[in-house]
C-alpha positions as CSV (number, residue, x, y, z in Angstrom):
1,X,0.1,-0.1,0.0
2,X,1.7,3.3,-0.5
3,X,2.2,5.7,1.9
4,X,-1.4,7.6,1.4
5,X,-0.8,8.9,5.0
6,X,3.0,9.8,6.5
7,X,2.4,9.7,10.3
8,X,3.2,12.2,12.4
9,X,4.0,11.7,15.7
10,X,3.4,13.8,18.8
11,X,5.9,12.8,22.0
12,X,5.6,14.0,25.4
13,X,7.7,14.4,27.6
14,X,9.0,16.5,30.5
15,X,12.4,14.8,30.4
16,X,14.3,16.8,28.0
17,X,17.0,14.1,27.5
18,X,14.3,11.3,27.1
19,X,12.5,13.3,25.4
20,X,15.6,14.7,23.2
21,X,16.5,10.6,22.7
22,X,13.7,9.2,21.8
23,X,13.1,11.9,19.1
24,X,15.9,11.5,17.3
25,X,15.5,7.8,17.7
26,X,12.3,8.0,15.6
27,X,13.9,10.2,13.0
28,X,16.5,8.0,12.4
29,X,13.4,5.6,11.1
30,X,11.7,8.2,9.5
31,X,8.6,9.3,11.5
32,X,8.5,13.6,11.9
33,X,8.7,13.7,15.7
34,X,6.8,17.0,17.4
35,X,8.1,16.6,21.0
36,X,6.5,18.9,23.7
37,X,6.8,19.0,27.5
38,X,3.4,19.0,28.6
39,X,-0.2,17.5,27.5
40,X,-1.0,21.7,27.3
41,X,1.3,22.0,25.1
42,X,0.7,19.5,23.0
43,X,-3.6,20.1,22.3
44,X,-3.1,21.8,20.5
45,X,-1.4,18.8,17.8
46,X,-4.0,16.4,17.2
47,X,-7.4,16.5,16.1
48,X,-9.9,14.4,14.2
49,X,-8.7,12.4,11.7
50,X,-5.0,13.4,11.6
51,X,-2.0,11.3,10.8
52,X,-1.0,11.0,13.7
53,X,0.2,8.5,16.7
54,X,0.9,10.2,20.0
55,X,3.4,8.8,22.6
56,X,2.9,10.5,26.3
57,X,4.4,9.7,29.9
58,X,2.4,8.7,32.2
59,X,3.5,11.1,35.1
60,X,3.0,14.9,33.7
61,X,3.5,18.7,35.1
62,X,-1.0,19.0,35.0
63,X,-2.8,16.8,33.0
64,X,-1.3,13.2,33.2
65,X,-1.3,10.7,30.2
66,X,-4.1,8.6,31.7
67,X,-6.5,12.3,31.5
68,X,-5.3,12.8,28.2
69,X,-6.3,9.3,26.9
70,X,-9.6,9.9,28.2
71,X,-9.7,13.4,26.2
72,X,-8.2,12.1,23.2
73,X,-10.7,8.8,23.2
74,X,-13.3,11.8,22.7
75,X,-12.2,13.2,20.1
76,X,-10.6,10.8,18.0
77,X,-11.3,7.0,19.4
78,X,-9.3,5.7,16.5
79,X,-6.5,8.1,17.6
80,X,-3.6,5.4,18.5
81,X,-2.1,6.5,22.0
82,X,0.8,4.5,23.5
83,X,2.0,5.6,27.4
84,X,5.1,5.3,29.0
85,X,5.6,4.4,32.2
86,X,7.8,3.9,35.8
87,X,7.8,0.3,36.9
88,X,5.9,1.7,39.8
89,X,3.1,2.4,37.2
90,X,2.7,-0.8,35.5
91,X,-0.9,-1.8,36.3
92,X,-1.9,1.6,35.7
93,X,-0.8,1.5,31.9
94,X,-3.0,-1.9,32.4
95,X,-5.7,-0.1,33.1
96,X,-5.4,2.9,30.4
97,X,-5.2,-0.3,28.2
98,X,-8.6,-1.6,28.8
99,X,-9.4,2.1,28.6
100,X,-8.0,2.4,25.2
101,X,-4.6,3.1,25.2
102,X,-3.0,1.5,22.0
103,X,0.0,-0.4,24.0
104,X,2.7,1.1,26.8
105,X,6.2,1.4,26.9
106,X,8.3,0.3,29.9
107,X,10.3,2.9,30.8
108,X,13.9,2.7,30.5
109,X,12.8,1.4,26.9
110,X,15.7,0.3,24.0
111,X,15.2,2.5,21.0
112,X,14.0,-0.9,18.9
113,X,11.2,-1.2,21.4
114,X,10.3,2.7,20.6
115,X,10.2,2.3,17.2
116,X,8.7,-1.1,16.9
117,X,5.4,-0.2,18.8
118,X,5.5,3.4,17.2
119,X,5.7,1.4,13.8
120,X,3.3,-0.7,14.4
121,X,0.5,2.0,15.8
122,X,1.4,4.1,12.5
123,X,0.0,0.7,10.8
124,X,-2.9,1.0,12.0
125,X,-3.4,4.5,11.9
126,X,-2.4,5.2,7.9
127,X,-4.9,1.9,7.7
128,X,-7.7,3.6,9.6
129,X,-7.4,7.0,7.7
130,X,-7.6,5.2,4.4
131,X,-11.1,3.7,5.6
132,X,-11.9,6.8,6.5
133,X,-11.1,8.2,2.9
134,X,-13.3,5.1,1.5
135,X,-16.3,5.4,4.4
136,X,-16.3,9.4,2.7
137,X,-16.0,8.7,-0.7
138,X,-19.0,5.4,-0.7
139,X,-20.9,8.3,0.9
140,X,-20.5,10.7,-1.6
141,X,-21.5,8.3,-3.9
142,X,-25.4,7.8,-5.4
143,X,-27.0,7.4,-8.4
144,X,-25.7,4.3,-10.2
145,X,-22.3,5.2,-8.4
146,X,-23.4,3.9,-5.5
147,X,-25.0,0.8,-6.8
148,X,-22.0,-0.2,-9.0
149,X,-18.9,-0.1,-7.4
150,X,-15.7,0.3,-8.1
151,X,-13.0,2.6,-9.6
152,X,-11.4,0.8,-12.2
153,X,-12.2,1.3,-16.0
154,X,-13.5,-1.8,-16.4
155,X,-16.4,-0.9,-13.8
156,X,-16.3,2.4,-15.4
157,X,-17.6,0.4,-18.7
158,X,-20.7,-1.4,-16.8
159,X,-21.4,1.8,-15.1
160,X,-21.9,3.6,-18.8
161,X,-23.3,0.7,-20.5
162,X,-26.3,0.7,-17.8
163,X,-26.6,4.3,-17.9
164,X,-27.0,4.3,-21.6
165,X,-29.7,1.2,-21.4
166,X,-31.9,1.9,-18.0
167,X,-34.8,3.7,-20.6
168,X,-33.6,1.9,-23.7
169,X,-36.8,-0.2,-24.5
170,X,-34.8,-3.0,-25.9
171,X,-34.4,-6.3,-23.7
172,X,-30.7,-7.3,-22.1
173,X,-28.4,-9.9,-21.5
174,X,-25.7,-9.5,-18.9
175,X,-22.9,-12.0,-19.0
176,X,-20.7,-13.2,-16.1
177,X,-18.9,-15.5,-13.8
178,X,-21.3,-16.7,-10.7
179,X,-21.0,-14.3,-8.1
180,X,-19.9,-11.1,-10.3
181,X,-23.3,-9.5,-9.7
182,X,-25.3,-10.0,-12.4
183,X,-28.6,-9.6,-10.3
184,X,-27.5,-6.1,-8.9
185,X,-26.7,-4.7,-12.5
186,X,-30.4,-6.3,-13.5
187,X,-31.7,-4.4,-10.8
188,X,-29.9,-0.6,-11.1
189,X,-31.3,-1.2,-15.0
190,X,-34.2,-1.6,-13.6
191,X,-34.2,0.8,-10.7
192,X,-33.1,3.8,-12.9
193,X,-35.5,3.4,-15.8
194,X,-38.8,4.7,-16.4
195,X,-40.4,1.3,-15.6
196,X,-38.7,2.2,-11.6
197,X,-42.2,2.1,-10.3
198,X,-43.1,-1.1,-11.8
199,X,-42.3,-4.9,-10.1
200,X,-39.2,-6.2,-10.6
201,X,-39.6,-10.0,-11.3
202,X,-37.1,-12.3,-10.6
203,X,-36.9,-15.7,-11.8
204,X,-34.0,-18.0,-11.5
205,X,-34.3,-20.4,-14.5
206,X,-31.6,-22.9,-13.1
207,X,-33.9,-24.2,-10.4
208,X,-37.2,-24.3,-12.3
209,X,-38.8,-27.7,-12.4
210,X,-39.5,-28.2,-16.5
211,X,-42.7,-29.6,-15.0
212,X,-43.4,-26.2,-13.5
213,X,-42.0,-23.9,-15.6
214,X,-44.6,-22.8,-17.9
215,X,-47.1,-22.5,-14.5
216,X,-44.2,-20.4,-13.5
217,X,-43.7,-18.2,-16.4
218,X,-47.5,-17.8,-17.7
219,X,-49.7,-19.0,-14.4
220,X,-52.7,-20.9,-14.8
221,X,-56.2,-21.7,-14.4
222,X,-57.6,-23.2,-12.1
223,X,-58.6,-26.8,-12.5
224,X,-56.0,-26.9,-15.6
225,X,-53.4,-29.3,-13.8
226,X,-53.7,-31.5,-10.4
227,X,-53.4,-29.7,-7.7
228,X,-54.3,-26.1,-9.8
229,X,-57.0,-25.3,-7.2
230,X,-57.0,-21.5,-7.6
231,X,-56.0,-19.2,-10.6
232,X,-52.6,-17.8,-10.5
233,X,-50.6,-15.0,-12.1
234,X,-47.6,-16.0,-14.1
235,X,-43.7,-14.4,-13.3
236,X,-44.5,-12.7,-17.1
237,X,-48.3,-11.2,-16.2
238,X,-46.5,-10.2,-12.6
239,X,-44.0,-8.0,-14.5
240,X,-46.8,-6.0,-16.2
241,X,-45.1,-2.4,-16.5
242,X,-42.3,-3.4,-15.0
243,X,-39.3,-5.6,-15.2
244,X,-39.0,-9.2,-16.0
245,X,-34.9,-11.2,-14.8
246,X,-34.5,-14.3,-15.8
247,X,-31.5,-15.5,-14.2
248,X,-29.1,-18.4,-15.5
249,X,-31.6,-18.7,-18.5
250,X,-28.6,-20.8,-20.0
251,X,-30.6,-23.7,-17.9
252,X,-34.0,-22.4,-19.2
253,X,-35.7,-26.0,-20.0
254,X,-35.7,-26.5,-24.0
255,X,-39.2,-26.8,-24.5
256,X,-40.4,-23.9,-22.6
257,X,-38.1,-22.3,-24.7
258,X,-40.4,-22.3,-27.7
259,X,-43.0,-20.3,-25.6
260,X,-41.4,-17.9,-24.2
261,X,-40.3,-16.7,-27.4
262,X,-43.3,-16.5,-28.6
263,X,-44.6,-14.6,-25.6
264,X,-41.2,-12.0,-26.0
265,X,-42.5,-11.9,-30.0
266,X,-45.9,-11.0,-29.6
267,X,-45.8,-9.8,-25.7
268,X,-48.6,-11.5,-25.2
269,X,-49.1,-14.8,-23.3
270,X,-51.9,-17.3,-22.3
271,X,-52.1,-18.9,-18.8
272,X,-52.2,-22.8,-19.1
273,X,-55.7,-23.8,-18.7
274,X,-56.6,-20.7,-20.9
275,X,-56.8,-20.2,-24.1
276,X,-57.3,-16.5,-23.3
277,X,-54.3,-14.3,-25.0
278,X,-53.3,-11.4,-21.7
279,X,-51.5,-8.4,-23.7
280,X,-48.3,-7.8,-21.2
281,X,-46.2,-4.9,-21.6
282,X,-42.4,-5.8,-19.3
283,X,-38.8,-5.4,-20.3
284,X,-36.8,-8.7,-20.1
285,X,-33.1,-8.8,-18.8
286,X,-31.2,-12.0,-19.0
287,X,-28.0,-13.4,-17.3
288,X,-25.8,-16.0,-18.2
289,X,-22.5,-17.1,-16.8
290,X,-22.1,-19.2,-20.4
291,X,-21.8,-18.0,-24.0
292,X,-25.7,-18.1,-25.7
293,X,-24.1,-17.7,-29.0
294,X,-21.9,-21.0,-28.6
295,X,-25.1,-22.7,-26.9
296,X,-26.8,-21.7,-29.7
297,X,-24.2,-23.1,-32.4
298,X,-24.5,-26.2,-30.2
299,X,-27.7,-26.9,-30.2
300,X,-28.2,-26.4,-26.6
301,X,-29.9,-23.0,-26.5
302,X,-32.7,-22.4,-29.2
303,X,-31.2,-19.5,-31.9
304,X,-34.0,-18.0,-32.7
305,X,-34.1,-17.2,-29.0
306,X,-31.0,-15.7,-28.5
307,X,-31.2,-13.7,-31.9
308,X,-34.7,-12.7,-30.2
309,X,-32.9,-11.3,-26.9
310,X,-29.6,-10.9,-27.9
311,X,-30.1,-7.2,-28.7
312,X,-27.8,-5.2,-26.0
313,X,-25.0,-7.1,-24.2
314,X,-23.5,-6.3,-20.1
315,X,-20.2,-8.1,-19.8
316,X,-19.6,-8.0,-15.5
317,X,-15.4,-8.3,-15.0
318,X,-14.5,-11.5,-12.5
319,X,-13.0,-9.4,-9.4
320,X,-9.7,-11.2,-10.2
321,X,-9.3,-8.5,-13.3
322,X,-10.0,-5.4,-11.5
323,X,-7.9,-6.0,-8.6
324,X,-8.0,-2.5,-8.0
325,X,-11.6,-2.0,-6.8
326,X,-11.3,-4.5,-3.5
327,X,-10.4,-2.1,-0.7
328,X,-13.1,0.0,-1.7
329,X,-15.7,-2.7,-2.5
330,X,-14.5,-4.5,0.5
331,X,-14.8,-1.5,3.0
332,X,-18.3,-1.1,1.4
333,X,-19.2,-5.0,1.9
334,X,-18.1,-4.7,5.6
335,X,-20.5,-1.2,6.5
336,X,-23.5,-3.7,5.1
337,X,-23.0,-6.7,7.2
338,X,-21.9,-3.8,10.4
339,X,-25.2,-2.6,10.0
340,X,-26.9,-5.9,9.3
341,X,-25.6,-7.8,12.6
342,X,-25.1,-4.6,14.8
343,X,-21.9,-4.9,15.1
344,X,-18.9,-1.9,14.8
345,X,-17.3,-2.0,11.6
346,X,-13.5,-3.2,11.9
347,X,-10.2,-2.2,10.5
348,X,-7.9,-4.4,8.0
349,X,-4.4,-4.9,8.8
350,X,-1.9,-4.4,6.5
351,X,-1.3,-8.5,5.9
352,X,-4.8,-8.7,5.3
353,X,-5.2,-6.2,3.0
354,X,-2.5,-8.1,1.2
355,X,-4.4,-11.5,1.0
356,X,-7.4,-10.0,-0.2
357,X,-5.2,-8.1,-3.3
358,X,-3.4,-11.4,-3.9
359,X,-7.0,-13.7,-3.8
360,X,-8.4,-15.4,-6.9
361,X,-11.6,-14.8,-5.9
362,X,-13.2,-17.5,-7.4
363,X,-16.5,-16.9,-6.0
364,X,-16.3,-12.9,-6.7
365,X,-17.9,-10.7,-5.2
366,X,-20.5,-13.5,-3.6
367,X,-17.7,-14.5,-2.1
368,X,-15.9,-11.3,-1.0
369,X,-19.1,-10.7,0.5
370,X,-19.1,-14.0,2.6
371,X,-15.1,-13.0,3.7
372,X,-16.6,-9.6,5.3
373,X,-19.2,-10.9,6.8
374,X,-17.0,-13.3,8.8
375,X,-14.6,-10.4,9.4
376,X,-17.6,-8.1,11.1
377,X,-18.5,-11.3,13.2
378,X,-15.2,-11.9,14.4
379,X,-14.8,-15.4,12.8
380,X,-12.0,-15.0,10.9
381,X,-8.5,-15.7,11.8
382,X,-5.4,-13.2,11.0
383,X,-4.8,-15.4,7.4
384,X,-8.6,-14.7,6.7
385,X,-8.3,-18.6,5.7
386,X,-8.7,-17.3,2.4
387,X,-8.4,-21.5,0.9
388,X,-6.2,-21.9,-2.3
389,X,-5.9,-17.7,-2.0
390,X,-2.3,-17.0,-3.7
391,X,-2.6,-14.4,-6.5
392,X,-3.2,-16.0,-9.5
393,X,-4.5,-19.1,-8.4
394,X,-5.0,-20.1,-12.6
395,X,-3.1,-17.2,-13.3
396,X,0.3,-17.1,-14.8
397,X,2.9,-14.8,-13.3
398,X,2.9,-12.4,-15.4
399,X,-0.6,-12.2,-15.2
400,X,-0.5,-11.9,-11.3
401,X,2.4,-9.2,-11.8
402,X,0.4,-6.9,-14.1
403,X,-2.4,-7.1,-11.4
404,X,-0.2,-6.3,-8.9
405,X,1.1,-3.0,-11.3
406,X,-2.3,-2.1,-11.1
407,X,-2.9,-1.4,-7.5
408,X,0.5,0.2,-7.0
409,X,0.3,2.7,-10.3
410,X,-4.1,3.2,-9.5
411,X,-3.0,3.8,-5.7
412,X,-0.7,6.5,-6.5
413,X,-2.4,8.2,-8.9
414,X,-5.5,8.5,-6.2
415,X,-2.5,10.3,-4.2
416,X,-1.5,11.9,-6.3
417,X,-5.1,13.8,-7.3
418,X,-3.9,11.8,-11.3
419,X,-0.8,14.5,-11.6
420,X,0.8,12.4,-14.4
421,X,3.9,13.8,-13.1
422,X,4.0,13.5,-9.6
423,X,2.5,9.7,-10.0
424,X,5.5,9.6,-12.3
425,X,8.6,10.7,-10.2
426,X,6.6,9.0,-6.8
427,X,7.1,6.0,-8.8
428,X,10.6,7.0,-10.2
429,X,9.5,5.7,-13.9
430,X,9.7,8.6,-16.7
431,X,6.2,10.1,-17.7
432,X,5.8,8.8,-21.0
433,X,6.9,5.1,-19.1
434,X,3.9,5.4,-17.2
435,X,1.7,6.9,-19.7
436,X,3.0,3.6,-21.5
437,X,1.5,1.6,-18.3
438,X,-1.6,3.6,-18.1
439,X,-3.0,2.5,-21.0
440,X,-2.0,-1.0,-21.4
441,X,-3.0,-1.6,-17.7
442,X,-6.2,0.0,-19.0
443,X,-6.2,3.0,-16.0
444,X,-9.0,5.3,-16.6
445,X,-7.5,8.6,-16.0
446,X,-9.6,11.5,-17.0
447,X,-7.8,14.4,-15.5
448,X,-4.1,12.8,-16.7
449,X,-6.0,12.0,-20.4
450,X,-7.0,16.0,-20.0
451,X,-2.6,16.6,-20.3
452,X,-2.0,14.2,-22.8
């Protein structure tokens, strides 16, 4: 992860030699340090969302370290506070940790110990600020962008397609692997169309018994078959004025495809056991994880039905091809899970973040959602239990390297507000090399393109 939030250390210690020596050790380790002899002087150096770690002695003139800890917890509960204690103050420090201190260090301590504890606290602060930034970004999004989350070029293409097709009368086929969110895109098309006040009616063709398929789609009259004790409205009719969403349409029985094709062509259905046609005005959105054209050539799907519904297409990329979207998407799923389970939203650790980016996600967003749920519920170990989850499980080494490169470039671009010169300098590469990478990696960078 790029150093988006360089961390400053606020060090409060009334013994000047300890303050000077500790500050020098931290500065040699790469930290910017602001040293103070009292809490009263240090107060102005912290605030909500500041990239700061506090190291504070327990015993100080004026306000002591424990009292300031409680004050800081009210200002920003995520700001890490490390307390320094003498040997006799250990019990006080343990109590302070129960009240929210990040850690405590017993004086005298080695420079290595001090730097190690501060570095861990700084990593935690960076992550919490990154999470805060992601949450603010999620809150600022609205409409289609809030439904179809991601900063990648692939997801921007999906959003453009949804915007273009939402109000179009054409039927749509959505392609994507299992778990990529085909149902979400279908719902988004409906919610942003003029049909949004009508019903959105989903039907999974994969779980549709052939004997009941016709009744499910078109409805039936009383006595039309054994058990038909009352008239039933089918899915097609229920979608009047709205949208009929047929998931896994490749699984629709061939015998039903004939009748479905006729209903599509005539926009009219007949309930089972009736000869009365019923006009139906609805839009049909189909989803498939397989190529319907190829299936039609193999005689596994009716060619005439394929050409009837194959007007407009939306292809959803698998998660492994848009890894730069994982941090934002995972944070969105964490917030959803935290609300659903009435739990606090936890913050990722560095190692966990790397695991998220390196996992191949064969179950795509659905698998990511399951991990987010388990994370919020506290059911995951530190390694996230992502079985088979090395980068490119099933991918070549060049693919893995390209995905990693895309993430690094995207994060650096974001950090530098799409300033290509600053990004190239931060990455230590020529500007033209960066332009080439952006084109090769298909990274959307509007501001940079304007510069070109």
